[in-house]
GUTORDREN-510034 format. One line per field, with one value per residue (C-alpha): residue number from 1; residue in three letters; x, z, y. Coordinates in pm, whole numbers, plus 50000, padded with zeros to 5 digits. Example, Ala and Ser with C-alpha at 12.3 -4.5 7.8 and 13.67 -1.06 7.14 Angstrom:
k 1_2
r Ala_Ser
x 51230_51367
z 50780_50714
y 49550_49894
This chain:
k 1_2_3_4_5_6_7_8_9_10_11_12_13_14_15_16_17_18_19_20_21_22_23_24_25_26_27_28_29_30_31_32_33_34_35_36_37_38_39_40_41_42_43_44_45_46_47_48_49_50_51_52_53_54_55_56_57_58_59_60_61_62_63_64_65_66_67_68_69_70_71_72_73_74_75_76_77_78_79_80_81_82_83_84_85_86_87_88_89_90_91_92_93_94_95_96_97_98_99_100_101_102_103_104_105_106_107_108_109_110_111_112_113_114_115_116_117_118_119_120_121_122_123_124_125_126_127_128_129_130_131_132_133_134_135_136_137_138_139_140_141_142_143_144_145_146_147_148_149_150_151_152_153_154_155_156_157_158_159_160_161_162_163_164_165_166_167_168_169_170_171_172_173_174_175_176_177_178_179_180_181_182_183_184_185_186_187_188_189_190_191_192_193_194_195_196_197_198_199_200_201_202_203_204_205_206_207_208_209_210_211_212_213_214_215_216_217_218_219_220_221_222_223_224_225_226_227_228_229_230_231_232_233_234_235_236_237_238_239_240_241_242_243_244_245_246_247_248_249_250_251_252_253_254_255_256_257_258_259_260_261_262_263_264_265_266_267_268_269_270_271_272_273_274_275_276_277_278_279_280_281_282_283_284_285_286_287_288_289_290_291_292_293_294_295_296
r Met_Ser_Glu_Glu_Pro_Ala_Val_Ala_Leu_Ile_Gly_Pro_Gly_Ala_Ile_Gly_Thr_Thr_Ile_Ala_Ala_Ala_Leu_His_Glu_Val_Gly_Arg_Thr_Pro_Val_Val_Cys_Gly_Arg_Thr_Ser_His_Ala_Gln_Leu_Leu_Leu_Arg_Phe_Asp_Gly_Gly_Glu_Ile_Thr_Leu_Pro_Gly_Pro_Val_Leu_Thr_Asp_Pro_Ala_Ala_Ile_Ala_Arg_Pro_Phe_Ser_Leu_Val_Phe_Val_Ala_Val_Lys_Ala_Thr_Gln_Asn_Pro_Ala_Ile_Ser_Ala_Trp_Leu_Thr_Ala_Leu_Cys_Asp_Glu_Lys_Thr_Val_Val_Cys_Val_Leu_Gln_Asn_Gly_Val_Glu_Gln_Gln_Ala_Gln_Phe_Ala_Asp_Arg_Val_Ala_Gly_Ala_Thr_Val_Leu_Pro_Ala_Val_Val_Trp_Phe_Pro_Ala_Gln_Arg_Gln_Pro_Asp_Ala_Ser_Val_Trp_Leu_Arg_Ala_Thr_Pro_Arg_Leu_Thr_Leu_Pro_Asp_Leu_Pro_Gln_Ala_Arg_Leu_Val_Gln_Gln_Thr_Leu_Gln_Gly_Thr_Arg_Cys_Ala_Val_Asp_Leu_Ala_Ala_Asp_Phe_Thr_Thr_Val_Ala_Trp_Arg_Lys_Leu_Leu_Gln_Asn_Ala_Val_Ala_Gly_Leu_Met_Val_Leu_Thr_Gly_Arg_Arg_Ala_Gly_Met_Phe_Ala_Arg_Gly_Asp_Ile_Ser_Asp_Ile_Ala_Leu_Ala_Tyr_Leu_Arg_Glu_Gly_Leu_Leu_Val_Ala_Arg_Ala_Glu_Gly_Ala_Arg_Leu_Ser_Asp_Ser_Val_Ala_Gln_Glu_Ile_Ile_Asp_Gly_Phe_His_Arg_Ala_Pro_Pro_Asp_Leu_Ser_Thr_Ser_Ile_Gln_Ile_Asp_Arg_Glu_Asn_Gly_Arg_Pro_Leu_Glu_Trp_Glu_Ile_Arg_Asn_Gly_Val_Ile_Gln_Arg_Arg_Gly_Arg_Arg_His_Gly_Ile_Pro_Thr_Pro_Leu_Ser_Asp_Leu_Ile_Val_Pro_Leu_Leu_Ala_Ala_Ser_Ser_Asp_Gly_Pro_Gly
x 53324_52971_52866_52468_52229_52010_51696_51375_51037_50704_50454_50598_50258_50218_50405_50655_50751_50826_51049_51233_51303_51449_51655_51828_51885_52141_52306_52073_51853_51609_51484_51153_50897_50574_50289_50380_50781_50779_51056_51116_50951_50949_50853_50784_50766_50771_51127_51212_51201_51378_51379_51439_51564_51328_51302_51030_51088_50749_50842_50963_51151_51375_51523_51817_51849_51658_51701_51815_51577_51190_50990_50574_50410_50069_49746_49635_49364_49653_49799_49748_49875_50200_50284_50520_50755_50757_50855_51129_51280_51204_51388_51434_51672_51494_51288_50992_50881_50525_50420_50022_49747_49565_49712_49663_49976_50201_49879_49853_50228_50287_50236_50369_50714_50923_50981_51131_51096_50759_50773_50454_50517_50300_50362_50293_50298_50050_50149_49952_49988_49912_49779_50122_50192_50415_50382_50354_50457_50240_50434_50809_50810_50793_50778_50723_50816_50830_51155_51274_51642_51518_51382_51734_51749_51513_51636_51986_51868_51688_51940_52023_51749_51457_51237_51318_51231_51133_51087_50841_50835_50444_50360_49999_49968_50096_49922_49570_49625_49685_49411_49162_49275_49239_48901_48775_48905_48672_48386_48533_48452_48060_48084_48244_48429_48807_48924_48749_48387_48531_48461_48120_48016_47741_48068_48296_48042_47997_48316_48413_48109_48265_48627_48528_48318_48683_48863_48715_48783_49142_49185_49038_49332_49639_49622_49692_49494_49330_48985_49165_49292_48958_48989_49311_49242_48935_49147_49428_49124_49036_49383_49458_49427_49005_49160_49348_49268_49257_49397_49050_48864_49153_49071_48678_48704_48919_48656_48920_48852_48854_49064_48755_48792_49163_49018_48710_48578_48858_48737_48416_48530_48733_48457_48269_48586_48569_48205_48223_47878_47998_47642_47826_48008_47786_47648_47939_48106_47837_47838_48217_48151_47883_48072_48401_48284_47864_47673_47491
z 50338_50474_50214_50069_50256_50044_49925_49792_49726_49647_49425_49173_49093_49027_49329_49402_49019_49123_49407_49250_48941_49229_49306_49043_48863_49107_49080_49383_49204_49447_49429_49271_49332_49227_49043_48726_48536_48372_48128_48251_48459_48262_48495_48279_48416_48286_48092_48098_48191_48343_48261_48522_48346_48438_48563_48810_49039_49051_49337_49656_49647_49446_49772_49902_50204_50419_50315_50503_50382_50224_50052_50064_49803_49734_49792_50163_49961_49844_50190_50205_49893_49992_50304_50149_50021_50319_50475_50208_50234_50614_50961_51303_51124_50819_50847_50686_50527_50413_50138_50217_50265_50625_50969_51081_50896_51213_51320_50996_50936_51284_51240_50879_50914_51077_51383_51114_51219_51031_50939_50773_50536_50398_50050_49913_49514_49279_49022_48803_48614_48199_47949_47827_48186_48194_48545_48518_48798_48814_49083_49283_49467_49887_50191_50523_50792_51207_51304_51463_51461_51197_50937_50899_50738_50491_50471_50398_50137_49905_49988_49682_49504_49336_49601_49938_50304_50584_50939_51170_51534_51536_51282_51407_51352_50902_50900_51036_50780_50489_50601_50559_50202_50096_50255_50058_49798_49811_49713_49348_49351_49441_49157_48929_48848_48923_49096_48916_49080_49389_49154_49277_49579_49679_49634_49858_50118_50162_50142_50400_50620_50608_50679_51007_51103_51033_51220_51562_51499_51422_51715_51978_51835_51951_51589_51649_51357_51352_51219_50891_50774_50611_50428_50325_50179_50001_49889_49736_49529_49382_49252_49141_48786_48672_48585_48847_48983_49331_49354_49491_49219_48945_49081_49089_48736_48698_48891_49177_49541_49690_50014_50167_50478_50593_50405_50516_50722_50988_51098_51130_51361_51577_51599_51721_51978_52116_52103_51809_51609_51210_51085_50690_50738_50796_50487_50266_50360_50315_49969_49953_50051_49787_49519_49641_49704_49564_49554_49230
y 49875_49644_49408_49529_49325_49028_49218_49010_49139_49005_49101_49291_49481_49863_49952_49659_49725_50058_49987_49731_49922_50196_49967_49843_50166_50177_49832_49701_49465_49269_48874_48952_48662_48636_48412_48496_48489_48810_48833_49150_49435_49797_50120_50398_50781_51123_51147_50801_50425_50181_49826_49529_49185_48854_48640_48691_48387_48162_47863_47930_47652_47818_48064_47838_48098_48327_48731_49027_49253_49132_49396_49281_49470_49207_49340_49240_49028_48779_48744_48382_48318_48413_48187_47996_48259_48424_48114_48039_48386_48517_48376_48577_48794_48907_49252_49251_49596_49591_49823_49781_49980_50019_49990_49647_49545_49427_49178_49011_48931_48869_48476_48466_48565_48282_48545_48860_49206_49351_49699_49876_50147_50421_50455_50830_50749_50650_50357_50236_49884_49940_49680_49601_49520_49812_50014_50378_50609_50896_51096_51069_50776_50825_50604_50696_50440_50427_50537_50233_50074_49811_50071_50211_49886_50005_50362_50229_50004_50262_50545_50701_50563_50726_50627_50827_50753_50918_50764_50932_50929_50948_50688_50575_50975_50932_50592_50690_50975_50768_50539_50812_50886_50544_50509_50850_50723_50398_50617_50578_50211_50323_50594_50386_50759_50864_51142_51427_51292_51528_51822_51781_51974_51697_51432_51693_51711_51330_51272_51538_51397_51027_51195_51381_51043_50848_51115_51066_50708_50797_50996_50728_50468_50741_50977_51329_51482_51827_51889_52038_51699_51620_51935_51854_51574_51668_51934_51687_51527_51833_51955_51507_51496_51405_51066_50970_50640_50445_50045_49949_50094_49937_49613_49689_49741_49421_49200_49120_49125_49487_49559_49690_49534_49702_50078_50101_49818_49910_50243_50076_49822_50003_50290_49979_49913_50239_50352_50574_50571_50549_50575_50648_50398_50167_50283_50271_49931_49671_49831_49819_49456_49337_49501_49303_48995_48965_48757_48855
């Protein structure tokens, strides 16, 4: 029987705690690394909870050797702060699975991981940090990765856990669809409201126009997305619980920097690269940037 791969996870926030708890539940407890030495991590979901014993490691000097698989679950705004962890955890044989928003993970991490393979992942589940530091998992966890040989290590590591892993031959299309969903969720920041706001016809109309603008850019980037995708994404918000939030809105409520650049700014930037007008992005992106970075 082959030896289990050595697995580490950086960033025990909502997504990171979900993955770490799923692995712990089946006896594959990862080494968890972060800023705060939590005594334990607690994942709650309908029908139960999983407690992952700590402590969370806070000093990269505690890492004695590279790991086979490293999950990165910090926000993109925190990437510079984890450089020391990546140096300690990675070598050229490591697979780094980046559980972040956006479509630029490989470019963002290529120079940070000591020659390791960088695998972007699309995260398909809502999980929210609670005031008591536990995490509330609100749907069945699922990841999508590009169908590459290295992705099979991630799939095998999570096999038999409560988190499913899909491999996509056309990962570009999957990643851009999720990006469009995240981009329109950013409108919650500008209203200070949660998913229930999409019940308003005027908000849905703005969101649809924004999504159609994003679709043009996504297609120019190689995504094969039909015209129906815009309405499908809006329908998803209509079906969501009215109190469902999004990570960028939660960050805004807590005064943290926002991932506006990788969720929304990328549509504007890539649109310019392809000569595609992005009038709605040209309005929305500066408003999100000011919400995040000020001044004022």
